[in-house]
C-alpha positions in Angstrom: -8.9 -22.5 28.2 -12.3 -22.6 26.6 -12.7 -18.6 26.8 -9.4 -18.5 24.8 -10.6 -20.8 22.0 -13.9 -18.6 21.5 -11.8 -15.9 21.5 -10.0 -16.6 18.7 -12.8 -18.6 17.1 -14.9 -15.4 17.1 -11.8 -13.2 15.6 -11.3 -15.9 13.0 -14.7 -15.6 11.6 -14.2 -12.2 11.5 -11.3 -11.7 9.1 -12.8 -14.5 7.3 -16.2 -13.4 6.2 -14.7 -9.5 5.4 -13.8 -9.0 2.1 -9.9 -9.1 1.2 -7.9 -8.2 -1.6 -4.7 -9.1 -3.2 -3.0 -6.5 -5.7 0.5 -5.9 -7.8 1.2 -2.5 -9.0 1.3 -2.9 -12.5 2.3 0.3 -13.3 5.3 0.1 -11.4 6.6 -2.9 -13.2 6.1 -2.2 -16.5 7.8 1.3 -16.3 10.5 0.6 -13.4 12.0 -2.5 -12.3 9.9 -2.2 -9.1 7.4 -4.7 -7.6 4.7 -3.5 -5.3 2.3 -5.9 -3.6 -0.4 -4.9 -1.5 -2.9 -6.8 0.4 -6.2 -5.0 2.1 -8.7 -6.2 4.7 -12.0 -4.5 5.0 -13.1 -3.4 8.3 -16.7 -1.9 6.9 -18.0 -1.2 4.1 -16.2 2.4 3.8 -13.1 1.7 5.7 -10.3 -0.8 5.4 -6.6 -1.4 6.5 -3.7 -3.0 4.5 0.1 -3.1 3.5 2.3 -3.0 1.0 5.6 -4.0 0.3 7.6 -2.8 -2.4 10.8 -3.9 -3.9 13.1 -1.7 -6.1 15.4 -3.8 -8.6 16.2 -0.7 -10.9 19.8 0.1 -11.0 21.5 3.0 -9.0 22.5 4.4 -12.6 19.3 4.7 -14.1 17.4 8.2 -14.6 14.5 7.5 -13.6 13.7 5.4 -10.2 12.7 5.5 -6.7 14.9 6.6 -4.2 14.0 3.6 -1.8 15.1 0.1 -2.2 12.4 -1.3 0.1 9.5 0.3 1.4 6.8 -1.5 3.7 3.8 0.7 3.5 0.7 0.3 6.5 -2.4 2.2 5.5 -6.0 3.2 6.5 -8.3 3.9 3.7 -11.8 5.7 3.8 -13.9 5.3 1.1 -16.3 8.1 0.1 -19.2 6.3 -1.4 -20.6 2.8 -0.6 -20.8 2.0 -4.1 -20.1 -1.6 -5.1 -18.4 -1.5 -8.4 -17.0 1.9 -8.6 -15.6 4.1 -5.8 -13.0 7.2 -4.4 -10.8 6.6 -1.6 -8.5 8.9 0.7 -5.5 7.0 2.6 -3.6 8.1 5.6 -0.2 5.4 5.3 3.2 5.2 7.0 5.9 4.4 5.0 8.6 2.4 6.5 11.5 2.7 3.7 15.4 2.3 3.2 18.1 3.0 0.6 21.0 4.5 -0.3 21.4 8.4 -1.2 23.3 9.3 -3.8 26.9 10.0 -1.4 26.6 6.4 -0.4 25.1 7.0 2.5 22.5 4.3 3.6 19.7 5.2 5.2 16.3 4.1 6.8 13.3 6.2 7.8 9.5 6.5 8.1 7.0 8.9 6.2 4.2 9.7 7.2 1.6 10.5 4.3 -1.9 11.0 2.6 -2.9 9.9 -0.9 -6.2 9.9 -2.9 -7.6 7.4 -5.4 -10.2 5.5 -7.0 -11.0 1.6 -7.5 -13.2 -0.3 -9.9 -14.0 -3.8 -8.9 -15.8 -6.1 -10.9 -18.5 -8.5 -9.9 -16.4 -11.1 -10.4 -13.9 -9.8 -8.2 -11.4 -8.5 -10.6 -10.1 -5.1 -9.1 -7.8 -2.0 -10.9 -7.2 1.2 -9.1 -5.5 4.3 -9.3 -3.8 6.0 -6.5 -1.1 9.2 -5.9 0.1 11.0 -2.8 3.2 12.1 -1.1 4.8 11.7 2.2 7.4 13.1 4.0 10.7 11.3 5.8 10.7 12.3 9.5 13.2 10.8 11.7 16.4 11.2 9.6 18.5 14.1 7.7 20.0 11.1 5.6 17.0 10.4 3.9 15.3 11.9 1.1 12.6 14.6 2.6 9.9 13.1 -0.4 8.5 9.9 -0.5 6.2 9.4 -3.5 3.1 6.8 -3.3 1.8 6.4 -6.8 0.5 3.3 -8.3 -2.0 1.4 -10.8 -3.1 -1.5 -8.7 -4.3 -4.7 -10.5 -5.5 -7.6 -8.2 -8.6 -9.6 -6.8 -11.0 -8.9 -4.0 -12.3 -12.3 -2.3 
């Protein structure tokens, strides 16, 4: 029992001392009726893991909308410099997405993809990032082939 408590305490201290970010995709919210929220946890100075959740509220009859109704996207990012305020990154992601095709067929699929971006973090913790990338759905023929990953995120680092 004491060993288990010691392990839990060490793991909790690891997560509480690391930098973390939470952000909202402002670009999606302004351009489309879409909400994307992200959480990022830094493993080291130049690498992080995170997860994004996208919810599409845009109507099917809209000319400009994501194909996906929902998408959960775990990701890994590598930052190319150790700069504190301004940095560039590459990202590998797996987008578990679901939606409905034009013919009414519902689908759930997983897209493997890459994206690149840049991030600015102020000394007070305000964060702004821009990213773009593409993924490919891999598991069913009922889903769109290409899954976009684009964003203009604003958030806070703590």
